[in-house]
Residue, then its C-alpha position, 0 to 999 in steps of 0.5 A: q910361224v908359217q901363217l895359212v890361207e884358205s880360199g873357194g868356199g861359198l854356198v853350194q846345192a846339194g849334189g854340187s861341188l867345191r874346191l878348197s885351196c890353202a898356201a902357207s907362208a912358207r915352204t914346209s916338209r910337213s903334212m898338210g890337212w883339212f879339218r872342219q867344225a859345224p856349229g855347235k860341234e867339235r872340231e873334227f878331221v876331214a882329210a890329209i896329206s903326207w909333204s911328198g903327196t903320196d899318202t893321203n887319209y879321210a874321215d869316212s864320213v868323206k871318203g869317196r867324195f872328197t880328194i886332198s891333193r898337193g901343189n907345185p910348190k908343196n906349200t899348197v894343198y886343195l881339198q875337192m869336194n864332190s857329192l856335198k851333203p848339207e851334213d857337210t856345211a861347215v867352217y873349213y880349215c887348213a892345218l900344217g903338221s900332224p898334230p896340227t901346229s899352224w892354222g888357217q883363217g878357216t873358210q865356210v861351205t854352206v850346203s843347201s838342200 
């Protein structure tokens, strides 16, 4: 099974930026994406990108602020998060496939007001 490893989380003030990274342990031709889960809430979709990188999709709550992209090789995916808000605070998970069949361990993002 493909392993996913995230990095880049941390603590940032509202209005700040963070960049999350996710590396898959093997080459993949599948879409990749990001989900998040805040305390007491269900895991929710954030963004996804096709294998080619030409198609992207975002949750309404992050459109215009977050950008998903794929690296080279294509087994890496990034999430650039700008204009962060306290409500973006959550554990962010990298996912492989649609629907996801593999998950990363998660990385904490905390936005202070």
